[in-house]
A tleap script that builds the chain and sets N, CA, C and O, in Angstrom:
source leaprc.protein.ff14SB
mol = sequence {
  NMET VAL VAL ARG GLY TRP VAL GLY GLU ILE
  GLY LEU GLU PRO THR ALA TYR GLY THR HIE
  THR MET ARG ARG THR LYS ALA THR LEU ILE
  TYR ARG ARG THR LYS ASN LEU ARG ALA VAL
  GLN PHE LEU LEU GLY HIE THR LYS LEU GLU
  SER THR VAL ARG TYR LEU GLY ILE GLU ALA
  GLU ASP ALA LEU GLU ILE SER GLU GLN THR
  ASP CVAL
}
set mol.1.N position { 0.887 -1.452 -0.124 }
set mol.1.CA position { 0.091 0.106 0.243 }
set mol.1.C position { 0.856 1.312 -0.415 }
set mol.1.O position { 0.724 2.307 -1.128 }
set mol.2.N position { 1.543 0.724 0.142 }
set mol.2.CA position { 3.083 2.061 0.460 }
set mol.2.C position { 3.854 3.000 -1.340 }
set mol.2.O position { 4.250 4.065 -1.815 }
set mol.3.N position { 3.552 1.285 -1.672 }
set mol.3.CA position { 3.561 2.001 -3.102 }
set mol.3.C position { 3.016 2.503 -3.231 }
set mol.3.O position { 3.415 3.634 -3.507 }
set mol.4.N position { 1.378 2.260 -3.186 }
set mol.4.CA position { 0.650 2.932 -4.122 }
set mol.4.C position { 0.083 4.387 -3.340 }
set mol.4.O position { -0.548 5.196 -4.021 }
set mol.5.N position { 0.246 4.558 -2.439 }
set mol.5.CA position { 0.969 5.820 -1.914 }
set mol.5.C position { 1.318 7.686 -2.471 }
set mol.5.O position { 1.086 8.890 -2.361 }
set mol.6.N position { 2.023 6.608 -3.082 }
set mol.6.CA position { 2.750 7.650 -3.435 }
set mol.6.C position { 3.100 7.449 -5.197 }
set mol.6.O position { 3.741 8.249 -5.878 }
set mol.7.N position { 2.586 6.375 -5.591 }
set mol.7.CA position { 2.204 6.646 -6.885 }
set mol.7.C position { 1.004 8.196 -6.518 }
set mol.7.O position { 1.067 9.382 -6.839 }
set mol.8.N position { 0.206 7.543 -5.872 }
set mol.8.CA position { -1.078 8.328 -6.809 }
set mol.8.C position { -0.994 10.237 -5.602 }
set mol.8.O position { -1.794 11.150 -5.400 }
set mol.9.N position { 0.108 10.002 -5.255 }
set mol.9.CA position { 1.003 11.511 -4.431 }
set mol.9.C position { 1.287 12.079 -5.599 }
set mol.9.O position { 1.227 13.306 -5.670 }
set mol.10.N position { 1.582 11.453 -6.527 }
set mol.10.CA position { 2.417 11.756 -7.816 }
set mol.10.C position { 1.520 11.933 -8.804 }
set mol.10.O position { 1.922 12.436 -9.853 }
set mol.11.N position { 0.524 11.663 -8.705 }
set mol.11.CA position { 0.019 12.156 -10.344 }
set mol.11.C position { -0.926 10.488 -11.442 }
set mol.11.O position { -1.689 10.134 -12.341 }
set mol.12.N position { 0.031 10.096 -10.306 }
set mol.12.CA position { -0.209 8.667 -11.281 }
set mol.12.C position { -1.740 7.782 -11.062 }
set mol.12.O position { -2.378 8.171 -10.084 }
set mol.13.N position { -2.313 6.759 -11.786 }
set mol.13.CA position { -2.837 5.748 -11.097 }
set mol.13.C position { -3.098 4.855 -10.780 }
set mol.13.O position { -3.527 3.999 -11.555 }
set mol.14.N position { -2.903 4.596 -9.056 }
set mol.14.CA position { -2.413 3.824 -8.062 }
set mol.14.C position { -2.211 2.197 -8.352 }
set mol.14.O position { -1.172 1.546 -8.234 }
set mol.15.N position { -3.371 1.799 -8.720 }
set mol.15.CA position { -3.261 0.332 -9.441 }
set mol.15.C position { -2.743 -0.173 -10.495 }
set mol.15.O position { -2.686 -1.390 -10.671 }
set mol.16.N position { -2.291 0.708 -11.341 }
set mol.16.CA position { -1.456 0.581 -12.780 }
set mol.16.C position { 0.530 0.311 -11.806 }
set mol.16.O position { 1.506 0.085 -12.521 }
set mol.17.N position { 0.665 0.398 -10.393 }
set mol.17.CA position { 1.961 0.569 -10.426 }
set mol.17.C position { 2.388 -0.269 -8.887 }
set mol.17.O position { 2.026 0.291 -7.853 }
set mol.18.N position { 2.874 -1.115 -8.817 }
set mol.18.CA position { 3.707 -2.172 -7.948 }
set mol.18.C position { 5.114 -1.901 -7.408 }
set mol.18.O position { 5.974 -1.145 -7.862 }
set mol.19.N position { 5.161 -3.065 -5.834 }
set mol.19.CA position { 5.897 -2.920 -5.788 }
set mol.19.C position { 6.984 -4.252 -7.628 }
set mol.19.O position { 8.030 -3.910 -8.179 }
set mol.20.N position { 6.399 -5.175 -7.869 }
set mol.20.CA position { 6.951 -5.563 -9.386 }
set mol.20.C position { 7.226 -4.992 -9.847 }
set mol.20.O position { 8.357 -4.749 -10.267 }
set mol.21.N position { 5.773 -4.264 -10.040 }
set mol.21.CA position { 6.331 -2.876 -10.948 }
set mol.21.C position { 7.902 -2.221 -10.737 }
set mol.21.O position { 8.630 -2.226 -11.730 }
set mol.22.N position { 8.173 -1.931 -10.078 }
set mol.22.CA position { 9.878 -1.344 -9.460 }
set mol.22.C position { 10.920 -2.083 -10.491 }
set mol.22.O position { 11.551 -1.928 -11.536 }
set mol.23.N position { 10.526 -3.353 -9.021 }
set mol.23.CA position { 11.348 -4.029 -9.036 }
set mol.23.C position { 11.721 -4.598 -11.115 }
set mol.23.O position { 12.808 -5.051 -11.474 }
set mol.24.N position { 10.627 -4.402 -11.982 }
set mol.24.CA position { 10.662 -5.029 -12.915 }
set mol.24.C position { 11.537 -3.502 -13.989 }
set mol.24.O position { 12.316 -3.578 -14.939 }
set mol.25.N position { 10.968 -2.306 -13.298 }
set mol.25.CA position { 11.475 -1.813 -14.351 }
set mol.25.C position { 13.551 -1.464 -13.745 }
set mol.25.O position { 14.530 -1.444 -14.491 }
set mol.26.N position { 13.523 -1.284 -12.439 }
set mol.26.CA position { 15.267 -0.758 -11.862 }
set mol.26.C position { 16.160 -2.494 -12.116 }
set mol.26.O position { 17.306 -2.840 -11.828 }
set mol.27.N position { 15.113 -3.188 -12.707 }
set mol.27.CA position { 16.259 -4.827 -13.209 }
set mol.27.C position { 16.628 -4.526 -14.354 }
set mol.27.O position { 17.697 -4.942 -14.800 }
set mol.28.N position { 15.415 -3.369 -15.377 }
set mol.28.CA position { 15.020 -3.414 -16.968 }
set mol.28.C position { 16.189 -2.442 -16.951 }
set mol.28.O position { 17.174 -2.981 -17.455 }
set mol.29.N position { 16.429 -1.185 -16.544 }
set mol.29.CA position { 17.194 0.011 -16.512 }
set mol.29.C position { 18.862 -0.604 -15.922 }
set mol.29.O position { 19.951 -0.318 -16.421 }
set mol.30.N position { 18.705 -1.139 -15.216 }
set mol.30.CA position { 20.080 -1.571 -14.636 }
set mol.30.C position { 21.124 -2.083 -16.504 }
set mol.30.O position { 22.143 -1.817 -17.141 }
set mol.31.N position { 20.026 -2.833 -16.534 }
set mol.31.CA position { 19.900 -4.019 -17.897 }
set mol.31.C position { 20.677 -3.095 -18.995 }
set mol.31.O position { 21.878 -3.238 -19.225 }
set mol.32.N position { 19.864 -2.144 -19.638 }
set mol.32.CA position { 20.046 -1.612 -20.155 }
set mol.32.C position { 21.427 -0.198 -20.452 }
set mol.32.O position { 21.927 0.294 -21.463 }
set mol.33.N position { 21.616 0.033 -18.830 }
set mol.33.CA position { 22.523 1.379 -18.691 }
set mol.33.C position { 23.892 0.533 -18.606 }
set mol.33.O position { 24.971 1.121 -18.676 }
set mol.34.N position { 23.812 -0.952 -18.443 }
set mol.34.CA position { 24.928 -1.736 -17.849 }
set mol.34.C position { 25.555 -2.732 -18.769 }
set mol.34.O position { 26.700 -3.141 -18.961 }
set mol.35.N position { 24.131 -3.015 -19.365 }
set mol.35.CA position { 23.902 -4.989 -20.466 }
set mol.35.C position { 25.076 -6.041 -19.862 }
set mol.35.O position { 25.762 -6.922 -20.380 }
set mol.36.N position { 24.980 -5.623 -18.823 }
set mol.36.CA position { 25.765 -6.657 -17.909 }
set mol.36.C position { 24.401 -7.758 -17.049 }
set mol.36.O position { 23.847 -7.601 -15.961 }
set mol.37.N position { 24.228 -8.893 -18.155 }
set mol.37.CA position { 22.733 -9.658 -17.809 }
set mol.37.C position { 22.780 -10.446 -16.167 }
set mol.37.O position { 21.986 -10.632 -15.244 }
set mol.38.N position { 23.997 -10.706 -16.428 }
set mol.38.CA position { 25.223 -11.387 -15.144 }
set mol.38.C position { 24.775 -10.735 -14.505 }
set mol.38.O position { 23.857 -11.397 -14.020 }
set mol.39.N position { 24.753 -9.920 -14.149 }
set mol.39.CA position { 24.807 -8.614 -12.516 }
set mol.39.C position { 23.610 -8.977 -12.621 }
set mol.39.O position { 23.321 -9.836 -11.788 }
set mol.40.N position { 22.453 -8.568 -13.568 }
set mol.40.CA position { 21.078 -8.446 -13.135 }
set mol.40.C position { 20.347 -9.455 -12.727 }
set mol.40.O position { 19.318 -9.222 -12.093 }
set mol.41.N position { 20.851 -11.132 -13.094 }
set mol.41.CA position { 20.235 -12.136 -13.052 }
set mol.41.C position { 20.577 -11.795 -11.182 }
set mol.41.O position { 19.672 -11.243 -10.557 }
set mol.42.N position { 21.383 -12.022 -10.723 }
set mol.42.CA position { 22.649 -11.463 -9.958 }
set mol.42.C position { 21.320 -11.654 -8.116 }
set mol.42.O position { 20.801 -12.259 -7.178 }
set mol.43.N position { 21.749 -9.821 -9.438 }
set mol.43.CA position { 19.771 -9.245 -7.615 }
set mol.43.C position { 18.580 -9.566 -7.415 }
set mol.43.O position { 17.760 -9.712 -6.509 }
set mol.44.N position { 18.783 -9.691 -9.270 }
set mol.44.CA position { 16.725 -10.469 -9.207 }
set mol.44.C position { 16.896 -11.552 -8.298 }
set mol.44.O position { 15.853 -11.904 -7.749 }
set mol.45.N position { 18.336 -12.421 -7.867 }
set mol.45.CA position { 17.895 -14.149 -7.761 }
set mol.45.C position { 17.057 -15.007 -8.628 }
set mol.45.O position { 15.980 -15.588 -8.495 }
set mol.46.N position { 18.195 -14.838 -9.835 }
set mol.46.CA position { 17.433 -15.835 -10.669 }
set mol.46.C position { 18.393 -16.624 -10.441 }
set mol.46.O position { 19.438 -16.161 -9.984 }
set mol.47.N position { 18.248 -18.179 -10.739 }
set mol.47.CA position { 19.263 -19.671 -10.871 }
set mol.47.C position { 19.662 -19.597 -11.807 }
set mol.47.O position { 20.838 -19.351 -12.073 }
set mol.48.N position { 18.329 -19.891 -12.936 }
set mol.48.CA position { 19.028 -19.128 -14.636 }
set mol.48.C position { 19.127 -18.248 -15.308 }
set mol.48.O position { 18.208 -17.439 -15.443 }
set mol.49.N position { 20.285 -18.149 -15.931 }
set mol.49.CA position { 19.829 -17.078 -16.835 }
set mol.49.C position { 18.347 -16.829 -17.723 }
set mol.49.O position { 17.773 -15.764 -17.947 }
set mol.50.N position { 18.031 -17.997 -18.066 }
set mol.50.CA position { 16.946 -17.685 -19.234 }
set mol.50.C position { 16.274 -17.211 -18.346 }
set mol.50.O position { 15.472 -16.479 -18.925 }
set mol.51.N position { 16.022 -17.150 -16.876 }
set mol.51.CA position { 14.913 -17.009 -16.510 }
set mol.51.C position { 15.226 -15.319 -16.694 }
set mol.51.O position { 14.377 -14.490 -17.020 }
set mol.52.N position { 16.400 -15.093 -16.454 }
set mol.52.CA position { 16.370 -13.813 -15.791 }
set mol.52.C position { 16.316 -13.230 -17.405 }
set mol.52.O position { 16.722 -12.074 -17.524 }
set mol.53.N position { 15.864 -13.900 -18.633 }
set mol.53.CA position { 16.046 -13.105 -20.592 }
set mol.53.C position { 14.433 -12.682 -20.722 }
set mol.53.O position { 13.638 -11.811 -21.077 }
set mol.54.N position { 14.600 -13.994 -20.149 }
set mol.54.CA position { 12.245 -13.880 -20.366 }
set mol.54.C position { 12.366 -12.755 -19.498 }
set mol.54.O position { 12.739 -11.736 -20.080 }
set mol.55.N position { 12.153 -12.643 -18.242 }
set mol.55.CA position { 11.870 -11.632 -17.345 }
set mol.55.C position { 12.133 -9.956 -17.648 }
set mol.55.O position { 11.406 -9.027 -17.296 }
set mol.56.N position { 13.023 -9.909 -18.182 }
set mol.56.CA position { 13.548 -8.731 -19.567 }
set mol.56.C position { 13.131 -8.551 -20.264 }
set mol.56.O position { 13.187 -7.382 -20.647 }
set mol.57.N position { 12.421 -9.438 -20.976 }
set mol.57.CA position { 11.898 -9.626 -22.414 }
set mol.57.C position { 12.759 -8.986 -23.369 }
set mol.57.O position { 12.602 -7.998 -24.087 }
set mol.58.N position { 14.021 -10.059 -23.146 }
set mol.58.CA position { 14.928 -9.444 -24.196 }
set mol.58.C position { 15.077 -10.430 -25.072 }
set mol.58.O position { 14.324 -11.399 -24.975 }
set mol.59.N position { 16.081 -10.388 -26.114 }
set mol.59.CA position { 16.267 -11.559 -26.813 }
set mol.59.C position { 17.238 -12.522 -26.822 }
set mol.59.O position { 18.330 -12.140 -27.242 }
set mol.60.N position { 17.100 -14.284 -26.290 }
set mol.60.CA position { 17.874 -15.185 -25.710 }
set mol.60.C position { 19.454 -14.934 -26.552 }
set mol.60.O position { 20.462 -15.310 -25.954 }
set mol.61.N position { 19.550 -14.498 -27.495 }
set mol.61.CA position { 20.796 -14.695 -28.148 }
set mol.61.C position { 21.274 -14.361 -27.674 }
set mol.61.O position { 22.114 -14.958 -27.001 }
set mol.62.N position { 20.999 -12.663 -27.689 }
set mol.62.CA position { 21.771 -11.264 -27.920 }
set mol.62.C position { 22.147 -11.059 -26.060 }
set mol.62.O position { 23.114 -10.337 -25.819 }
set mol.63.N position { 21.745 -11.392 -25.403 }
set mol.63.CA position { 21.520 -11.467 -23.970 }
set mol.63.C position { 22.151 -12.429 -24.395 }
set mol.63.O position { 22.218 -11.646 -25.342 }
set mol.64.N position { 23.108 -14.026 -24.899 }
set mol.64.CA position { 24.008 -14.675 -23.835 }
set mol.64.C position { 24.745 -14.305 -24.052 }
set mol.64.O position { 25.738 -14.305 -23.325 }
set mol.65.N position { 24.645 -13.515 -25.743 }
set mol.65.CA position { 25.828 -12.624 -26.491 }
set mol.65.C position { 26.858 -12.150 -25.399 }
set mol.65.O position { 27.740 -12.706 -24.745 }
set mol.66.N position { 26.345 -10.854 -25.497 }
set mol.66.CA position { 25.561 -10.151 -24.210 }
set mol.66.C position { 26.841 -10.450 -22.587 }
set mol.66.O position { 27.544 -9.696 -21.913 }
set mol.67.N position { 26.640 -11.501 -22.583 }
set mol.67.CA position { 26.705 -12.181 -20.864 }
set mol.67.C position { 28.014 -13.228 -20.959 }
set mol.67.O position { 28.533 -13.607 -19.910 }
set mol.68.N position { 28.566 -13.716 -22.355 }
set mol.68.CA position { 29.780 -14.328 -22.494 }
set mol.68.C position { 30.879 -12.732 -22.487 }
set mol.68.O position { 31.990 -13.219 -22.275 }
set mol.69.N position { 30.972 -12.019 -22.543 }
set mol.69.CA position { 31.638 -11.174 -22.869 }
set mol.69.C position { 31.560 -10.501 -21.570 }
set mol.69.O position { 32.423 -9.632 -21.442 }
set mol.70.N position { 30.699 -10.665 -20.474 }
set mol.70.CA position { 31.338 -9.845 -19.164 }
set mol.70.C position { 30.692 -11.106 -18.384 }
set mol.70.O position { 29.850 -12.001 -18.442 }
set mol.71.N position { 32.103 -10.283 -17.313 }
set mol.71.CA position { 32.712 -11.151 -16.143 }
set mol.71.C position { 31.944 -10.270 -15.224 }
set mol.71.O position { 32.013 -9.083 -15.542 }
set mol.72.N position { 31.240 -10.528 -14.183 }
set mol.72.CA position { 30.807 -10.871 -12.412 }
set mol.72.C position { 31.758 -11.213 -11.460 }
set mol.72.O position { 31.417 -11.430 -10.297 }
savepdb mol mol.pdb
quit
């Protein structure tokens, strides 16, 4: 209910936002800025990279290529 209160205070529709929305947005922004899929996987607590790829809604081949180039 805290999130909906904040959302309402800034003039947005409270039913359109929640904690999951914020979690997904944060993960997406981190991925877009860093292209570090492994770091996002770790932050989300996913055990499988495929779960993170699906969660972010990105192309699996692109994500795996970027991931292979990035060390965590």
